[in-house]
N, C-alpha and C positions, 0 to 999 in steps of 0.2 A: 417266632412267629408262631410257634405250637403254644407258648403260652398265652400269648395274647389272644389264641382263639378258644383256648379252652377258657379263660376268664370271662371273652365276650359271651360263649354258649350258657354259660353260669349266669350272666347277669341278664340276658334273654330270657332264659327259663324262668329264673325267680322273678323276675319283674311282669311276665306274663301271668304266672302264676299271683301272683298279688293284684293285679288290675282286674282279674276275672272274679277273683274273690270279692274284693271291693265291689265291684259293678253288681255283682249278684247279691249283695246285701240291699244294695238299693231296689234290684230287679226284685227280691223277695217280695219287702215289705209294701211294694208298690201293686203288686199282685194280690196280695193279703187284703188290700183296702179295695181291691177291684178298680185298680187305676190301669190305664190303659199304659203299655211300654212298646213305642214303635220300633226302636234299634237298641239292640244289644251289642255293642263290638269291642273288640279288642285293639287297640290301637286306633288312632283318628283316619278318615278316610276321606278326605277333600278332594272333590272331582272324581276319585274312583275307589273302588275297593278292591283287595288281592282275592275276597270270596267274600260270598254273600249268598245266604239261604234264607228262605221263609215257608217254613212247613205250612201244610194244607190246612186251612181253618184256622191259622194263627194268625193273631194282631201285631207279633214281633217279627222283625226281621234281624237277623244273627249274622254276624261277619266279622272279616278280620280286615283292618285297614294297612295302609301301607306306613304311615307315619307314627313312628313308635316312641310317642310321648305320651301314652297313657291309653285309655279306653273310656266309654261314655254309655249311659244309658239314656236314651232320649226318651222321656216321660212326658204323655200329653198334658198340655197346659201348664206346665213349669219353664221358666225363663232361665234357661242354661247356655252352656256354648254353641248350641244348634242356632241361637238367635233366630228362632221360627215366629217371625213377627205375625205374618198373616194367620196363624194358628191362633196368636194371643189376641187378635182382632175380634175373633168371633166370641159367641155369646159362651159362657163355661156350659161342659156339657158333664153328666155325671159321672163320666169314667175317667174326667181329667184330675190333676193333681192341685189345681185351683179349688175344685170343688168340695175337696174334703176337709174335714175338721182342723183345726189347728196341731191337735197333738198327732193323728195320723200322719199330716205331712213332716212333723218333727221326727217320727219314727222312720220316716221314706229317706230323709235328710242324713240321718246319721246311720242308715243302714251300714252304709260303705266302712265308715269309720269303727263301727261296733265289729263288724265280720273281720276286718282287719287285723283289730286286736285279740277279737277271740281266734283267731287264725294262728297269732304268734304264739299265745298260751298255750294253745294243743301242740304246734311245731316243738316248744321246749317241752312240754311233757312227753312226749313221743322219741323226742333224742335221748331224754335222759334213762326212759325205759329201757330202749334199744341199747344204747351205747354207755349208759351211765354217765357220772359227772368225773371224769379223769382230768386229772391238774398236776401240775410240776408244782409243790411248795416252794415259795422262797427260800426257806432254810436249807432244802436239799439241794439248791445251785451251789454247790462247793467252792466255784470259782467266781462266785460272784455275778456282776453283771459290769458291760462295758456302756458306759455313760457318753452322752451327746455332749458337745461343748457347752451347750446351752445349762445344763446341771452340773458340769464339772466347774462352771464358773462361779457357782454359788457353795462348791466345798466337796462337791461329792468325787470319789475317786473310782478307778477302774478297779474290780474287784470286789468293792463294797457290797455286803447283803443287807437287802433292806429288811429291817425288822418291824419299826413301827413308824406312824406317822400321826404325830401329837401323842396322843394316849392308845389310840387304835392299832392292834397288832394287825401287820400285813401277811396275808397267807399265800395269795398267788397272785402270779404277774398277770397285767393286763389293764385295760381302761381303768377299772376302779383304782388299781394301784397307782396308776398315774394321776388319777383325778384326786385322791387322797394324798399322793406327795404334794402335787402343785398346789393345793390350796391349804396345806398345814402351816402351823408357822414353826415347825421343827421337825425334823424326821432324825431316828436314830437309826444306824447302821452298824454293821460288825464289820470291822476292818481290821484284817490279820488279828483276829481272835479278841479284839478289844472294842466295846460298844463306845461309839462316837456319834454325837448329838451334831446335826447340821441344822443351822437356822436357816428359813425358808422365806425369801423376801415378798411381800403381799402382791406383788405382780408377778409371780412366778409363771400362774398360767398364760398373760399375756405374752410372756417372754417366749415361752414353748410354743405358743401361735404364730409370734411374728419371726422367729429364726426357723421353724420348719426343718429342724436339723432331727426330730424324733426324740424318744425318752431313752431308751436303754435296749441293749442286747444281751441276751444270754451268755456269758461265757462258757466257752466247753471246748473241751479238745478235738482236734483233728483226729478221728479214728474211721479208719476203712471199714466200712459196711459189707461192700461189694463192689467188684470192678463193673465200669461200664461197659467194656468188653475185653476178651482174651488179650487183645494187641494194644490195651492202652498203654500210655507211659509208665504207669505205675507196676501193671502186669507184667512188662516185659523187661523190668528193672529188678524182679523178683518179690515186690511189695505183696503182702495178703491180708485178705480181710481180718480185723482184729488189730493190725498193727496203730500204733498213735503214734502220730508225725509229731517230732520234737524240735527240729530245726531244717531251715532250707538255707541251704549255703553254710555261710557262717551265721546266719542269726537264728537266734532262739525264738521258737513258735510255739510258745504252752496253749496259746489257744486256736480256735477254729479261724478267728477274722487275723491273728497274726501270720497263719500260714496262707490265706489267701491273701493278703497284701503283698508277701513277697514272693508268692507264685505269679501273681499279676506283675510283678517289677522284673521276671526272669523268664519272659515268653520266649520260647523256641530256644532257650539255652540248654547246655546239658549241664546240670547240677548236683550237688551232693545234697540228699535227703536224710537226716537222722531219724531215726523212728526206734519205737520200743515193742520188742516181741517178747512176750511171755515174761517180762521184768528184765529184759538185756537190750541194752542200747545198741544199736547196729545202725550202718551206713549203706547206703545204695545209689550209685549213679543214675539219674533220671535224664533223659531227653524230652523236656518239655515239648509239647506242641505250640502251634502259633499262638493260641489263647492263652497259654500259661496253664493249662490244665492236667492234672494227674490222670484224669480219666478214671475217677473213682466216685461212689456215690457215699458219702460219708455218715455215720452215724447221727442221730437228731439228738437234741437234749434229753428228750422224754426217752430215750432208748439208752442213753449213758447215765441220766440221775433217776433216782426213785422216785416215780410218780405215786400219787393216790388215786385210787377209783372208787366212787362211792355209788353203789346199785340202788336202784329203786323197784320196786313190783309195779305191775300196770296201774293199780289205784294210788300207791303212793307219790308215783310220778306225776301225778295231776297237781296236788297241792306245791309240790317242788316247782314243777314247771311254771305255775302262776305267781309264786314267790319271786322265780328268776324274772318272768315277763315284766311284775310290776316294778322291780328294783332297775330292770334295764330300763322302763320308762321315767322312772325317777331320775336315774342317773343322765340320762339325755334331755330333760326338761330341765335339770340343773345346769347343763351345759349350755344350753340355748342362751343366756346371758351373754355368753362371751361373743353370740355371733353379731350382736349390736355393737361390737368394740371394732377398731379399726383393724387390730391383729386378727379377730374372729372373722371379719369380712373377706379379708385378702386369702383366708386359709379353707373358704367355701369351695366346693369342688362337684362338678356335673356326673355326667356317666362315667368318666375317667376314674373319679376318685372314687363312685360307687363299686365298679368294677373292680378296682383295686383291693377291695376288701375280702372278694374270694380268692382261695389257693390258687396256687400256679398249677396245681395238678389236681386231678377231679378227686374230691374227697366228698361222700357225701351228708357226713355229719357235721364238718364244715361248712357245705352248702345249705342245710336247713338251719343251722344255727344263724348263717348271715341271712337268709331269705327271712328267720322270725325277727331278726332285730331291724331289718330293713321294713318289715310290715308293722312294726310298731312305729319307725318313723314316718311312713306311710299315712297311719292313723292320726299320729300327733300333727303334722303339718296341715292334713285335709281338715281338722277341727279350727284349725286358727280362723279368729273371724275376718277374713279377707274376701272381699266380693269373687266370685269367681270357683271359690272352694266351698265344699261342704259346710265349712263355719261361718261363711259368710252368707248362705242362704239360711243359717240358724239363727244369726245376729239379725237379720231381717224379719225373721218370724217372731223371735223373740220381742222386737218393736213393737210388732203387731199385737201381739198378746199383750203387752205391757199398756200401749196407749189405745188400745181398741182400734187403731187407724192401720190399714194396711197401705204400705208404700205403693205409689201409683208404678204401672207397668212401664213406664217412660223412664219414671226413676232408677227402676230396677234394670232396664236395658242398658242405660248408662253405666251404672255401676258395675255390672257383668263387662262391659268393654274394658271400664278401668281395671277391672281386676286381673283380666285377661292379659291386658298390655303390660301390668306388674308383674305377673307371673312369666310372661314370656321375657321380658326383661331381665330378670332375675335368672331364668333359663340359660341367655346368653352370656349373662356373667359370669356364673357358676361354671358353664364348659368353657368359657374364654380362659378363666383361672387354671382350669385342666390345661388347656392349651398351652399358655404361658410356661406353667412348669414343665411339660414336656419338653418344649423348644430350648428352654434354658436351665434346665436342671442341671 
């Protein structure tokens, strides 16, 4: 329950920041061109709002709605989600969106997308400045990785260390490594000290999306970092921080996952635990609790293996952050083609999938990196030429510029309704996938 709350709070805070910045982009350009903004809301407010405030002599009402599906700026003279037909039936006013030039309307429309992308670049830059770029090189993972059955079926073995995807050297574990491996024609790994080449089928990414088993996990030993409490099973049995678990019962457990699996199978039992202390193998009898837990906090892979940290000065962090943001956008756009396959559609997720991106424990670096990634996704998705999205408004404006004919208000209203229904259906489908995976996982 605690993990769920931490992830939920991070999700709400992150999306609130992104929505406010997005709507502020529209707001800023609208006010710059003297267009009246009637409402500026975080979350939607059908029927009522949780909070509303209109400053004295201001044309804008600020508020917080109760439906956390985004937010909006109600811009005078613009056909949007407010569907204000009464206003659109009146003659255009100088302060309205529809009375402005095409280039001014374009900037107002893309303001949200622009600000989301700039926010992502800024966050990436500040994260690199504050924390640097810390990562665990693949070559330093001395025990290699544990691979899912999807990848084992094409030739990977637990313990393989990734070296190259085709001719590209793989340096760090993550989404980029997965993308490179799944789209390569061959992958070179280090297996028991020998370089081995694995042929990759053309549909590897589709298999990965279909099987939903993940890619791989870092293999590392279970080493005690600290005790959960003084009366934990491990502490009562005499185990100490720094001890490396070697066996559970009669089963050798060289890795964290091996040990976790055996502990889970020994819930509530009194078992013999083999461990290494100062290079000497020892044994202890441990009475496990009903959950099969030793009551320890294990050392993370980053604490066990040698990591690399690249530091950046304030000014050098900006070009590095921009590169990171652009590369992230390129990778996401490249992956979008799989969303239109059967396997990709089934892997779409809603708020549950987004929430799972955040760490189980509050970590500001991870929070900001995830927020920057989501900001890029929000920018890209909003610029798609779908009615009801910013990209849909841009599409109709470009049509007007090219043909010198403005689409009728009636057509734009119908398009807005169709777009909203499409987005609502996609929202239900994505969150339905989350619910299905939660129930049948």
